[in-house]
Structure formats: C-alpha cells, structure tokens
N, C-alpha and C positions, 0 to 999 in steps of 0.2 A: 772392497770392490767385488762385484759379482762376476763370476766367470761364466763361460759358455756352459760348463758343467752344471753350475748352480741354476742357470736359467732352464736347462733341460729338466732338472729335478723338480723345479717349480711348475713347469708345464705338465709333467707327468702327474704331479700331485693334483693340479687343477683338473685334469682330465679324469683322474680317478674319482675325485670328489664329485664332479658332475655326474659321472656314471653311477655312483652310489645313490645320489639324490634321485636320478631317473629310475633306478631299480626300486627305491623306496616308494616312489610315486606309483610305479606299476603294481607293487604289492597292495598299496592302499586302494587302487582302482579295483583290484580283485576282491578285496575285503575291507570296506570303509570303516569297519569297527575293530580292526586288528590292533592289538596293544603295542605300546612302544617297546616292551620287553620282547615280544615276538618279532617285531621288526629288527631289533638289535641282534637277536639270535640268528635270524634268517640271513642278515647281511654281514655278520661278523663285526658289528660296530658297538661302541659303548652307548648306553642310554643317553648320555649328554650329546653325543654326535647325532643320534637319531632326532633328538629334540631340536638341535640346530638346523638339520635339514628340513624338518617340519616347519620351523619358523620361517625359513627361506621360501618354502612353497607357499606359505600363507602370504608373505610379502609380495610374491609374484602373482597372487590371486589364482593360483592353480588349486589351492584348497581354500575352503571357507571356514575358518575357526577350528576349535579344538577337536571337533568330531570328525575331522578330515572330510568335510562335505565337498563333493565335486560339484562345481557350479552348473554342470549340464545334467545332473542326475539326482537332484533332491527329490525324494519320493513322496507320494501320498502315503501316510501311515494310517492303516486301519487297525482299530483295536476292538476286539469283540469275539463273537462266536464262530467256530468252525465245526459243523456237525455232520453226522451221517443222517441224511433225511430219508425217511420212509414215506412214500406217497401211495395211498390206496384209493383208487377211483372206482366208485360203484358202477355197475353195469346197468342199473335201473334205478328208479327212485328209491332212496333210502327208506327202509322200514325199521323203526325203533323196536327194540325188544326181541329181535330175531336175527338170524344169520343172514348176511347180505353177500352176494357174489361180487368180487372186486377184481380189478387188475392192479397189481402192486409192483413197485420198483424201489430200488435204493440208489440214491444219488448223493453227491457232496453238496452241503448247504451251510447254513449259518449266515446271519445278516452280514457280519464283518467280512467273512470269507467270500460271500457272493459279491459284495461291493468290490472287494479286492480283485476277484477274477474278472469282473466286467472291466475294471480299470486296466488290468493287464492286457485284455483283449483290445482295448482302445489305445494300447501302445504308450502308456506312460509308466514310469517306474513306480512300483508299489510294494510296500512291506506290510506284513500282518503280524500283530501281536495277539496270540490266542493261547488257550490251554488245550493240550492234547493228552489223552490217556496213553498207556503203554500197550494197548490192544491193537488188533489188526486194523480197526477203523482209524485209529490215530496214525499208524504208519502209512495207511493209504491216503489219508487226508494230507499228510506232510508231502508225500511223493507227488500227488496230483497238483498241489499248490505250486511246488517248485517247478514242475514241468510246465505249468501255466505261466511261469515267469514271476511268481510272487516270492519275495524275500521272506523266508520264515526263520531267519537265524535268531531272532530275539524271542521266539515263542517259548512257552513254558511246557516242559514235558513232565508229567506226573506219573510216578510209579504206582502200581497196584490200584489203578483208577481207570474206569471206562471212559471213553470219549463221549462227548455230548451227542444226544440224539433228538430228532424232531420228527414226529409222526403226524401226518396230515391226512384227513379223510376228505376226499373231494367227491362232489356229486357227478352225475353222468355228463354234465356240461363243463366240468373242470373247475367249478366254483368250490371254495373251501367250506366245508360244513363244520369241521372240528379239527383242532390241532392240539397236540400234547408234546410238551418239551421236558426233557430230562437234562438239565444244564447246571447242576449244582457245582460242577468243577470250575465254572467261571468265577465262583467266589474266591478262587485262588489268585485271580488277577487283582491283587490288593494294592493299596497305595504304596506299600513297600516294594512290591514287584515293579510298579510303574516307575518308582524312583530308581530302581536298579537298572532300568532301561533308559535313563535320562539322556545319555549320549545319542541313542537312536532317535528318541523323541525330538531332541534338539536339531537333528539333521533333517527333519521333515519339512516339506513345503506346505503341507496341509495335513491336519489330523482329523480323522473320522472315527467317532466312537459310537458303538451301539449300546443300547441300554440293557444288554445282558450283563454288563459290569454292575457291580454293587454301588449303592448310594455314595459310600465314602470314596470309592475310586473315581466316580464321575465328578465328585466335588473336588478331588485332587487335580483332575484335568482342568476344571473350570478355574481353580485357584491359580494354576500355572498360566492359563491363558490370559488372565487379567492382571497378573503381577509380574509378568516377564515379557520380553520382546519375543514372544513365541509365535509359532505357526498358527494361522486361523484354525479355530475348532468348530467342527460340524458334529452335531449329535443327531442320530437317527433312532427314533423310537422303534420298539419291536412288538409291543403288545400293551393292552390296557393294564393288566396287573403290574407290569414292570415299569409303568410310569412312576411308581413309588420310588424308583431309583434316581429320579431326576430331582436335584435339589431345588429349593424354593428360589434361591438367588441365582439367576442366570447371567449375571454380569460377566462379560468377557466372551460370551458365546456368539460366534459369527452367524450361525444358522441352526435352527431347529427344524427337522423334517419329521412330520408325524401325520397320522390319518385323523379323520373326523372323530372316531370313537376315542382315540388316544387324547385328542384335544378336549373332548368332553370330560374325560377322567381328570385331566390336568386342572380344569376350571370348575369341576364338580357340579356340572349342570348339563342338561341336554341342549343341543344346538340345532333346532329343527329348521331354521331359516338361514339364508346367506347373511342377513344382518346380524344374527346371533353369532355366526362363525366369525365375522369380521370383528365384532366386539371382543371375542375371545382372543383373537390374534393380537389385538391392541393390549389386552391384559398381559399376555405372555411377553410382549415387547416391554411393557412397564416393569416386568420382573427382571429384565436385563438382556434378553435376547435381541440382537441387532435386527435379524430378519427371521421370518417364519414361512414355511411352506406346509400347506395342509392338502394331502391327497384325498380325493373323494371317489375313487374308483371310476365308474362309467360317467360320473358327473364332473370329471376333470379335477383341476387343482386351483386352490386359492393361494396367493403369495403376497407378501408385503413388498410393494413396488418402490423400494427405498428403505433406508435404515433409520428414519425418523418417525416420530409418532404422528406426524401430519401427512406422511406419504400415503398414497392410495393403497388399498388392498384390492388386487386385481384377480381376475378369473380367466382360466384357459380351459376350453372344452377338451375332453379326451378324444383320442383318435378312434375312428371306427375300425374295429378289427373283429375277426372271427376268432374268439378266444379258444385256445386249446387247453391251456393250463395256466392258472393265475399265479402259481408258485414262482417267486423270484421277481415278479414284475416290479414290485415296489423297490426292491434292492437295485434293479437296473435303473429305475428312475433316479434314485439317490446317487448312483455312480455317475450318471451323465451330468447331474447337477454339479457334483464334485469335480468332474472333468472340466466343466466350464470355469469353476472357481480356480482350479489349478492353472488354467491358461489366462489368468488375470482378467476374466470377464466379471465385471460388477453388474452386468445386466441380468437380473434374476428372471426376467421374462424369457430371455433367450435360453437361459439355463433350464427353465421349466419346459420349454418347447423341445429342447434336446432330451430332457428326461422323458417326456411323453413319447417321443419317437423310440427310445430304447425300451421303454416299458411295452410299447406295442409290439416290437420285435420279439420280446420275451413271451408275451401273451400268445403269440402265434406259433410258439414252439412248445414242444413237450418237455424241453430241457429247462432246468432251473436257471442256467445261464445260456442264452441262445448261442449256438455255434456260428451263427451268421454275423455276430458282432465282431467288428474289426476296426482298424485305425481310421478308415474312411466312413464309418457308419454315421458320424455326425457332421459330415461335410455339407450336406444340403438339407436345410431345414426350411420348411414352408408351412403355411396354414391350410393347404389345399384339402388335406384329408382330416381336418379337425371336424368332429361332429358338432351339430348345433346343440346348445344346452337343452337337456330334457326338461319338459314342463312339469317339474315336481315342486312340491311345497318348499323343498330345500333350496331351490333356485329363486324363490320369490322373497323379496324384501318387504 
C-alpha cells in the first residue's frame, strides 16, 4: 500500500525528471550539436538518463531524430568558400602592359559565404562549412559571419595556413575584367571531413555546395543525396576551370546553377544561340540533374520549367539597373533561389524572379552583399521592371 509520503516522493521525482528534461531541451536549443556526454556532465545525469530524455523528446516531436534537430529551425547548410576579397576598380579604361590607377577595397567574400550571408539577411537559419586559416583574415571572417547570424561551428580551422583570397579587377563601369583566386585550402574539405560533419549535414533542410570543393567531395555529396533520405542538394558553379570538380553522374542533384560560359565548359562546345543553350540544358538533365538554371548576365536567365525531360526551358529577362559593381550578384541570385526552395516552392520561375530581384539589388550596391537585403526583400515580386530581351544572336533560335 502506498502512503501519502510515497506519493509525495513520486511527485517530487516526476517534477525533477520533467525539470531535467526541460533543462536538457534548453541546452540543445542553445547548441543542437552538443554531445550526450556534455549534456550528462552539465546536468549531473548518467549517459543512459540523457539518452532516455532525448528519446522522450523525439517521441514528443520536440526533436527530430538523432541530430537533435528542432522542427522550427532546420537550417540551409552552405558548403564552400569564405574568402577575403580584394576589389580593384580602374579609374579609366584599362591599359595592358602599364600601371593603371585604381580604387581598391577589401571585403568578405567567397561563393558559399556570400550565399550564406544573403540567406541570413533574409532571416532563415543558415550554417556554413568552410576552411579558414589561422591568420587575421580567418579570424575576421569567422567574427563577421557569426555577427551576421551564420552558424560557423562546423567549419575547419587550419593552423599555419593563410585564408582564401580572391582578387578582382573591375573596369570603370564595375564590370569584371579579370579575377584571381588563391583557394588551395579548400582542398582540405575532403570526403573524410564531410563525413565527420554528418550529424550537421543530416540536420539541414537544404544543402548548397559551391564548386570550390574538390571533385571527390562533390561526388560524396551527390552520393549521399541519391542514396539517403537527405536534404535536397543544390550545386552552384564558381568558374569555368572549376567545372572540372563536377562529376559526370549528377543523379540525385536537385538543382544546378551556372552561367553560360560554365555550361559551355560542361558540354565542351560553344552555345551561341538560345536553341543551343536549351539543348545543353537537356544534356545536363540527362546526366541526372533534376533542374538547371543558366544565368546570362544582362540577357537574363534560362531555367528548366519542370523536372522532366519534356518540360519547357523558359527564359526571364534581367531587370534594368544602373550597375555599380557586379561582384556578388550571382551569389545573391543563387541565395534567393535557395530561399524559395527552402520555403517549399517548387515554382522555379518564381524562384528565378526572386533571384533576379536580389541580383539587381546587389548590382546597385558597391557591397558584395547589399546592406538593403532584409527579410521582406522578396515579399513583392512583379515583372514591371524586367527589361525586354536584347536583340542579340544569343536570343535567336
């Protein structure tokens, strides 16, 4: 027979148990990748007790799976470059073989980092896996990203190594003439590194990878995307030389974003007309990519309007803008497309329209990521300021 005293002890135990579970949940909210051993030490519990509380939280749907994923905060995971960008803009027409007066500045860049900052400004949770050196640039990149709201906890920190740099030479109109990249440290983002970050990758709602990763690492992400119940994978090209990092088999790829020159490199032929470009998009789809977006600068974008080989390949004109600086516009476009995918939009036309708006905002700014980008930047999308297609050979079929 239970006494009143026994009932009191049971009530106290139940309250204490609930309190510990709530404390554990609060710790996980603060650090979704905290280990069970750290949780046990923090709360004064055994590992088995921690495991029991976690199982209970999963049953209650307050956590989603082993990675302690909170249902309201699954992030977009960006994997790629975070550089110190040096931009030098000529004050007059560039003359080769001699010294040219320029205006220069240093800013934070890198395709993966730029996409992550745009997404953070659009107010969705975002994490970045990158490689940073132990120099002043690496520490500054880390601090700036965290202040922007980017989760950097999984990034790789390399000792006795300089951080990545990107140097762009722009003409007096802000158009890029030449760019040079020193990014060997991203070779350390190996398949083994990606495997070591598997819990964080499994927690993502969407994975965005730039082609600063090596071929084997990109192949690892593709293999995971097609062989597991994984987050959709988006790959963003970064340059024509680095198209060599893209495997031949693209099965499992949700979306490939690249420009016309990068697509020409992929299919190993020039694409002078829209018909040629559409045929190349079909070829990439036959290689396994569900959908493809091709950015063509002032001539707009082409995109596969559906994920089957018989779906149309459509075109959207670019927005009319007075460009100040082209740096980062493509990354802003990619970020807006990913924002659309994150919000469960399967409408790639709408995603591209959002991308064109964010790209235009970036073109009109001298910053790599426009400071005007905010959570409401993509609320109102219309075609009023889309430019008519220019009458070039490329637009003719």
